[in-house]
N, C-alpha and C positions, 0 to 999 in steps of 0.2 A: 504493500500500500504506500501511497505517496502522501507527504505532509500536506500538500495543498488542499486535500479534502478533509483534513481533520476537523475543521469547523462544521462542515455538513454532518460528519459522523456523530460529533457531539450533540448537535441539535436534534437529531432523531434517535439518540441513545444507542446507536450501533456500537459505539465504543464500550458501553457497558456489557453488551452481549459478547463482543470480541474478547474482552478481558475475562469473561467467564468461560471462554472456550467455545462459544457458539459462533462458528465462522462459516457455516455451510458445509462442513465435512459430510461426505457421503450423500451429497445432494447434487442432482443432475438437472441442469437447465438447458432447454432447447431454445435457440434463437431462430425464429423464422424471420429471415431478413433478406437483404440483397446480396449477401456474400462478402467475403473479404478474408485475406490470408492473416495468420497470426504473425505478430511481431516475435522477434527472438525471445523477448522477455515474457511471452505468453504460451510458449509451446507446450509447457507441461500441463496446462489445464484448458487450453482452447483447441477443440477438435473439429475436423472437417470430414465427417464420415461418409458424405454423399459425393462431394466433389472437392478436388484439391484446387485451392485458389492461388493465383500467382501474385496478386497485388493486394495491398491493404485496402479495406473498403469500409462501408458504413458499419458493418457488423463487427469489425475489428474494434472500433471505439465503443460500440454498444457492449461488447463483451468485456472490455476493460473496465467500464463503469460498473457493471454488475459485480465484477470481482473486487472492486474497491470497497464494496459494502458486504461482500461475503468471500473473504480471501481463501476459503477452503473449497469453494464450489468448482464443479466440473462443468464446462460449457460445450455444447454441441451446436454448430451453426450450419444451417442449410437454407436454401432458397424456398420461396413459397410456391412449390410445384408438386407434381405428382410423386417424383422421387423422394422429396423430403417428407411428404405425407406418409408414404409407404414405410420409410425408416422409422417414423414415429409409431406407426401401427405395429411394427416388428419389435419395438422396445417399450411398449406400454408400461410394463411393470417396473422399468428402470427410471422413467422420467417423472420428475417431481413438479416442474414448472415449465411453462412455455412463455417466452417473451416475444411480443410482436411490436417492434418500434416503427414499422411502416404504417403510415396513415394517409388520409386524404381521399379515400374512395367514397363515392356517393352511395347511398343505400341501394339504388337500382342496378349498379354496375359492379358492386363488390364481387370479387372472384369467389367461386365456390370453394376454393382451398381453405377459406376462413370459415365458412359456414359448416363444412364437414367436421370441423373440430368440435362443434357443439355436442356431438354424440360421445365425445371422450371426456370423462369427468376429471380432467386435468386443469388446474387453475391457469387461465390464459390472461396474462397482464399486457395491456396495450396502451401506447401513447395516445393522448386525446387528439392530437393533431396541432398544427401550427398556423391555422388560418386566421386567428384572431377573432373567432366567433364568440359572442357573448352568451349565447343560449343554444349551442349546438356542438356536439362532439363528433368528430369524424369517425367513419368506419375504418377498421373493424371494432374500434373501442365503443362505438354506439350500440353494438349488439348487447342484449341483456345477459348473454352467457359469457361475456368478458369482464374484466376488471379494468375500468378506465382511469388512467393516471394523467392528471394535468401537471403544470409546472409552476414553481416559484423561482425567484431569482435572488440568491442570497445577497448578491451585491447591489440589489435594488431595495434594500431595507426590508426584505422578506416579503415584498409585494408580489402580486401575480404577475407572471411574465406576460408582457403585452401581446405576444404572439400565440399564447397557449389557448386552445379552445376550452370553453367551459360550458356548463349547463346542468340539467337535472341528472343526466346520465353519468356525470363525473362521480367516481367513487372516492377519490382522494387526490391530493397533489403531493409531490416531493420536489426536491430542488433540481434546478437546471444549472448550467455553467459548472459542470463537474470536470475535473482535470484528468487527463490521460497522459501517458508517457511514451515517447519514442525510445527506440533502443539506444540512442546516443544520450539519453538522460533528459532531453528537452521535454518540458511539460507545456500543455496548452489546454484551454478550456473548450468544452463542447457544449452547445446549447440546443434547446429544443425538447419537446416531449419525448423525442427518440431516446433521450438520455435520462429523463426523469423516470420513465418506465423501468429500465433496468436497475435504477437505484432501489425502486420498490421491490423489484424481483429479488435483488441481493438481500434486502432486509428479510424478505419472506423465506429465503433460503436459510438464514440463521434460525428462524423460528421452526423451519422444517427439521433441522438437525435436532433442536430441543425436543420436538415431538417424537422423532424416531428414538432418541435415547431414553425417552420416558415411556416407550411402548405404545404411543398413540398412533403411529403410522401416518401415511400421507392424508391430509385432510381433503375433503371434497371441495369442489369449486365454491359452493355457497359458504362452507365453513371458513374458507379463506377470505372470501368477501366480508363476512362478519367480522373476522379478526381485524381486517383493515379498518372497517367502519369504527369498531370499538376502540381502536388505538389511534384515532385521528384527534389532533390538538386543534382547538378553536384558536385561530390566529387573526381574528378580525381586528383585534386591538394592536396588531403589529403591521398594519397596513394592508392586510388581506381583505378587501372589501367585496369579494364576490358573494352573491346571495345563494348560490347553489354549490353542491359538492359537500364533501364531509370534512374538509380541513386538511392539515398537514399530517400525513401518515408517519408515526413514530413507533418504534419498538417500545414495549413497556419499560419504564424506568427501573423496574426491579424484575429479576428473572422469576417467572411463575414457579411455584412449588406444587409438586403433586403430593397429596396426602396419602400416606400408606393406609390401606384398608385394615381396620382393626378386627382381630379375630373375635368370634362369639365367645362369651364367657363359658367356661367349662368347669365342672366340679374340681378337676385337677388343679386349677389355678389356686385353690385354697389350701393346697398342700404345701406347707412351708418346712423349712429345716428347723433345727433347734433354735428357738428364739429368733426366727427369720434370718438365720445365719446366711451369709453371702456364699453362693456356690461358684466354684471356678468351672470354666469350660472344660469338660472331660472328653466329649465326643465332637469330632470335627464338623458334623452335620447338625449339632444342636447348639446354636449360638444364643448368647444373651439376647433377650427380647422374644425368644420363642415362648409360646404360652405355657409350655410344660418344662421350661428350662430348670426351675428351682426344684420341682418334684423329681425329675430324672436325675439331677445332680445329687440330691439327698439320698435317694434309694441306691445309687451306685456307690456313693461314699460309704454307706453302712452295709454294703455287701448283698443287698437284695436283688439287684439286677446287674447285668453286664452288657457289653457291646459285642461287636463283631471284630475279627482279627484285623480288619483294615482300619480300625479306629472309628468306625461309624456306629450309630445307634439305630438309624433308620426309623425315626419316630412315627412315620406315617404308614408303615407296613402293618399288616394284620397279625394277630397272635393266635397260634394254635391252642387247643384246650390243654394239651400237655405242657406247653410253655407257660400258660397261665398258672397251672397248678405248681409248676416248679418256682414260679415267682411268689405266689401267695404262701406257699408252704412255710418258708422260714419266717414270714411275717406272723402267721397264725401261731407258729411255735413260740415266737417271742412274746406275743400277747398272752399265750397260756402261761408262760414262765412268769411274766409280770403279775398275772392274776394270782398265781400261787404265792408270789413274794408278798403281795398285798394281804392275802389271806393269812400268812404267817405273822406279819407285822401286827395285824389286828388281834390275833390271838396272844401275842406277847404283850400288847397294850392292856388287854382285858385280864 
């Protein structure tokens, strides 16, 4: 990542997620774009699976912007044609997000290559277009099955970029004027909703990694849209005076926590050691926090139960009747011994 984009990352809390390790690892993004070759500094994560391009192009910079906000993501670029569509169909289980930064088509002439993605429940993030419309979003962002992203300009006091289309179909805005870097180290800003869309895609890739690591899997298209809407910041007080759209899309300021499901109370939970003595972990598959940890530790310590030769207890396995008898027998014998001892003490007292 380059320092020129630090301000944008801070303003949308991307730095918080990156510092926590959520950088888009194991997330795959498809760029449906006009094509473009990777720069040397992009070759490890920018892939051209359908066609090898000889020159840098629009998608080169789109991919770079996405990676600035998800520095662990893998990007696959292809043109909006039958070959690209077939590649997507062949890799549906591997694709997490699709970014479309090409805009400007009218509703009556929009190519079918965009419409056919409606049937695939993969989040489709699209730039709203750069026609300066006050109440109209360009296609394909205007479709209800896409997530339409407009643009702000950080260098313009946070106000809406004059060229960015807006309207009721707008789902959110992110920043434009994001910097990219050539192989010789020179950096330059790229503007337009073509580059605000991949910023949103990059942030969503960080969230995708979080979901995967917490066992939540890839979200549906509408779950993704809801996440975007719920995490938009009202910026009207900062010069953003548009009346439509949901504000600036930001990642949550704190990483969400997944609550561990609590086990149902069981009678064994009441079994304690002597004066609630603290048990040490004896079996490698019975850790502290397991509902029967104290009971298992106590019974093992006092010789009533044992484990397997591999150091496990296997607490969730069933017990045969013979095993049950073998476990209960020494306990019953001990109870009988104590009863006799109590009986003897009472006789002595009397």
